N, C-alpha and C positions, 0 to 999 in steps of 0.2 A: 811470803809470796802469795798474791791473790790467787784463789782457785780459778781454774779456767772455765768454770761454769758448765761443765758437762754433767748435769745433775739428772736426777731420777725420772721415772715415768710411772704410769699407773693404768690398770685395765679399764677399758670402757666398753660397754656392751651396746652402745647405741650412739647415734650421731646428732645429739642436740635436739633438733626440731621434731624428730620422729619418735621421741620418748613419750610415754604415757604421762600426761600432765598431772593427774590427781595425786598419785603416790609420790611423784618427784618434788612437788612444790610444798611438801610438809617438812618442817623442822630443818631447813637448809640455812645454816648460819656461818659455816666456815668455808672458805674457798676463795672468795674475794669479797671485800666488804666495803671499802670506802677509802678516800684519800686522807688528807689531814683535816678536812672539814672547814678550813678557815678561809678558803677562797670565795670571793663573791661570785654569784651566778653569772654575772656579765663579764667575768674576767677569767675564762677558762684557760688552762695551761696549753701553750702552743707546743705541739709535739716535735720540736727541733731537738737536737743534741742526743737523741736516743741512740743513734747508731754508733756513738763514740765508744761506749763500753759494751757494745754488743758481743756476745760470746762467739768464739771462733770454732770452726771445725777444720779438719784437714782438707786442703784444696783438692778438688778433683773427685771427691766422693759425692755422688749425686743420686737423687731419686730419679725414677723414670716415669713422670706423669703420663698417663695415657691420653690419647686423642689430642696431642698438642701439635702445633705447627713446628716444622723442623727448625725454624729460626728462633723459637722461644728458648730462653735460658731456664732450665729446670731448677727447682729449689734444691738446695744443698742438704744432703742427708746429715742428720745429727750424729756425732760420734761420742759415745759415752766414755767418761773417764771417772769411773766409780771408785770410792774408797775401798781399801783392801777388805775383803770379806763380805762386801755387799753384793747381793744377787742382781741379775739383770732385771730392770723394771719390765712389767708387762705393758706394752703400748698397743692400743687398739689399731687394727688394720685400717679403720676408717679415718684415722688421724695420725699418719706417720710423722715422726719427729723430723723437723728441718730447722736449720739455722735461721732461715727467714721467718718461719712460723713462730719461733721462740722470740725473735727480735720484735715482731709485731705484738706478740702477747705481752711482752714487757712494757711496751708503750701503752697498750690498752689497760693493763693492770694499774698503772699509775695515773691515768688520765681522768680528771674529774668530769670531763664531758661524757663519760660513759654512764653517768647518772642523769636522771631526768632534769634535775635542777642545776646540773653542772657544779654542784658543791662537793660531791664525794666521789672518790675512786675506790676501787677494790682495796687499795692500800690504806684507806681510812681505818679499816678494821684489822689490817695486817701490815703493821709498820716495821720496817727493817730494824730500827733501834730497839724494838721490843720483841725481837725474834719472830716477827710477823704475827704479833697479836696487837691489842690496842690499849692494854692497861686498865680497861673498864670491867666492872663486874658483868655487865650485859651490853651487848652491841647496840648501836643506834644507827638506824637507816636514814634515808633522806628526809623523812618527816620530822626528825629531830626530837619530837615530843613522844615518840612511840618506841619504848624500849623493847628490844628483842627478848625472848624468854631465856636466851642462853648466852654464855660467854663466847667470845671469838676464839676459835681454835688456832693454834700455831700451824704453820705451813711446812715446816721442815719435814722432808721425806714423805710428803703426801702422795708421792708416786707409788709408795708401797702400801697405802691403805687398802684394806679389804672392803670397808664401808666408809662413808663420809658423814660428817656432822656428829653430834654427840649421841644421837639415838634414832637413827633412821636406817633400818636394815635394807631398805629398798634403793638407797642412793649408793651406787657401786662404781661410779666413774667420776673423774674430774669434769668430764663433759656434762654429765647430768647434774652435778653439783653446781657448776657455773650457770647452767640454765635456770636453776631455782633462784640463785642470787639475782639474776637479771629480772625475772618475772614474778617473784613472790609478791603477793598482795597482803598476806597476813603473817608476819608484818611486811610492809614495803621495805625493800632493801635499796636497789638501784632504780626501780620504778619503770621498767620497760613495758609492763602490761598495757596494751592498747596504744603504746607510744613508740614502738620500736622503729617505725619508719622515720619519725622525727629524729631519733638519736642516730640512726644509721646515716641520715642525710648530713649530719654534722661531720661524720667521718668522710663521706663521699665528696664533700665540698672542700676538703682539706687536701692539697696536693701532696703533702708529706704522707698522709695515710693512703691515698690512692696508689702511691708508689710502693709503700710497705705491703699493702694487700696484693698488688700486682706481682711483687716478687715472691710473696709467700704462696700465692695461689695462681701461678702463671697460666695463661691461655684461657681465662674465663672472661666472658663478656662483662659481667658485673661481680667482681670478687668481694665487694663490701656487703656481706650478708651476715645475718644473725648466726648462722651455722659456723661461719668462719671466725667470727668474734669469739664464740664459745670454744672452738678448737684451738685458736691461738692462745687464749687465756689458759686452757688446760696444758698446752705444750710448755708455756713458760713455767707454770707451777711444777711440772714434772722435772724441770732442771734443778729444783731447789733441794738438793741433797746435802745433808749434814752428816759428816762422818770423820771429822778431824779434831774432835775435842781431846783434851788431855786423857780422858777415859779411853778413847779410841787409840791414841798413841801408846798408852800403856799396854793395851791389848796387843798392839803390834810389836811390843818388845822394848819400848822406851821406858826404862825403869825409873827415870827421873821425871816423867811426865805428870804423875800424880804425887801429891804430898803423902806423907806417911799416914796422916789422919784420913785423907780421902781413900787411901788404899784399905785402911781398916773399915771404913764405911762401906766400901764395895763388898767386903766379905760379909758384913752384916746384911746388906741389901739382898745378896744372893743366897742367904742362909734360910733353912727351913724354920728357923726361930722367928724370922720376921715375915716370911712368905711373900715378899714384895714381887719377886721375879715371876711368880705364877701369872700375874696380869701384865707385868712390865718387863718381860724377858726378851731374849732374842737380840738380833743385831740392831733392831730399831727400838728396843726397850718398850715394846708393845706386842702383845700376842696377836692382835688383829691386823695381820699383814697379808699381802698377796704379791706375787712376782712370778716371773717365768720359772717353771719347774714345780710350782705348787699345784697339786692335783685336787685338793679338798678345800672347801670353804673354811677359812680360819677366823671368821667374824666372831667376836666375843663381846658380850655385854654383861656387866656385873652391878649389883647393888652394894655400895660400900658403906651403908649405914649412915648416910648423911641426914636422913629424916626418918621419923616414925611418928607421924602426927597422931596424937591422942592414943598412942599405943596400938594403932591398927595396921601399921606398916605403910600408911599412905604417904605420898609425896604431894607437894603443891600441885594444884590442878593443871597449871600450865607447864609442868615439868615432871611428867610421870614416866619418862624413859620409853623403852620400846613397848610398854603396856599400851601406849597410844595407838600402836599398830596391831597388837595381838589381842588385847583385852584379857590376857591371862593373868591371874593373880600373881603368879610367880615372877612375872615380868615387871611388876611395879618397881620403879626406881632403878631399873637396870640401864646403865649407860656404857658407852664404849670407853675403855681405858686408853687414853691417848699416849703417844710417845712421851717419854720424860726428857728428851733431848732439849737442851737450852732452857730447862725449867726454871733456872735462876732468874731468867728475864721475862717470864710469861705470867707473872702474878696479875690479878688474883686467880685463885684456883677453884676447881670443880666446875661442873656444867653450868652452874648459875653464878659463878664468881663469888660465892658466899664465904670463902675462906681467904683471908687477905694476904697471908704471908706463907712462905715456905715452912717456917718454924711451926706455924699453926696447923699446916697440913700434916706435918710429922706427928704433932700431938694428937690430931684426929685419929690417925691410924694406931698410935700407941694405945689410945683408949678403946679402940675397936668400934668406933661409931661416935657420933656427935650428940651431946646432950643439950637440948634447948629447954630451958626451965619454964618459960612462960610465953604468952602470946599465942597467936593463931597457929603457929607451927610447932608448938610445944610437944616434946616427946624425946625419948631416949633411943637414938639410932642404933646403939649397941644391942638393943633388945628387939630390933625389927624382925618380924617373922620371915621377911624376904631377903635379909642381908646374906651376902655370900659367906659361906663357911670359912673362906680364906681370911676374912676380916675378923680375927679373933682377939686382937690386941696383943701388946707385948710391953715388957719393961726394958728401959734403957737407963744406964747411968748418964750423968751429965756429959761425960767425955764421949760415950757412945753416941749420944744424940748429936753432938757436934761433929763427930766423925761421919755420921750418916748425912748430915747437912753438907759437909765438905765433899762427900761423894757426889751429891746432887750438883754442887757447883762445878765439879770436874766435868760435867756433861755439857757445859757451855762451850760451843764451837765458835770461837772468835773469827776464824777464817771464813766460816759460813756467814755469820752476822755482818761482817765487814766486807764481804765480797762485792766488788763494784758491779759484777754481772747481775746482781739482784737489787741494785740501788735504784733510786728514783731518777729517771732520765730528765725530769723537769726541774729537779732541785727543790721541790716543795717539802720533802720529808728528809730531815737531816739524819745522818747515820748515828749510831751510838757514840757517845763521847769518847769511849775507849778505842774507837776505830781511828787509826792514825792515817 
């Protein structure tokens, strides 16, 4: 049974246009990225059909927008239906969750007209069939010939992120993350800088969108604004909660949900022998989380020994981790450990997509760091002076290695991946072949 799309949310400390630009427009690669990139610029996707699979909420539960005419229909408050054991997402007061806002956000997320050249949508970098990644080592924006420095991150459970992107301690809400994707210039992603009026006019001139904006933001003279685009995108992404994988079902008491091999792999994963859970623990298999009830900042960044250029601990100049922000030696190569949910579908791996397969990722951690024998990046990551002490390496038998891999495969949530509430309303991006 398809999940009813009542998915997660995330804290936001500001409302889009009122954020400080300088810090927020650095290193923003995950959040919305592009469509499938194959449409011609003169053939944008018409936003029909989006309402068919729109997520539902219980009738009669409504927000109470202030300063509205009595005759206006207020937006319908979103009702969460979270997986067992999942906490309530933290939602910013400036962007309350509504059914209409989520529906608008889904249309915008998949619409190529949201990019300057009408070639790419957010979904270009976050495709449903790949668990909302793109399968590329590094993301590509509208300029096509300009590679981003980093790999597109998966979107499952972004509602619970304490920070966004691979290594930006300053981006702490889906709203601020979306702002960066729209306006970034280095690299260009969707290309809104100095052209936002042109892109907004495309939406204002479309009667489907004027209706969607009116229903999401009732009572406003001109609801088609950059601020509302950002808020709607954030609202849609907050609903993308993944928590019904075989691993989750086994945790809920279903003894047949995981294979015997995957169950043994789970024991290895959560053992002190492997240490994996220190960075990938908790309900989201990531320690960097935030939600209602969290009182302290749980942001976490680690150096996993991927590089040690010339034995100095250095990383490639365009990928230095949070050192880019702090300038502290100990922050060289420190990146956020993402959730491992649906990891089977999100190759290639690491912040720069430099490890091609899940098997190779396991081998990297078994060794305790990567050895690059020659070339400009040569060095032994296992010997990096800045590597986390948790990355110490471990030995596995052939069977144990396969058990660990099967545990990772048990994290694939097909109900999430195949959920029609997260699908492309324009039909440009096909679901995963295993979705029936």
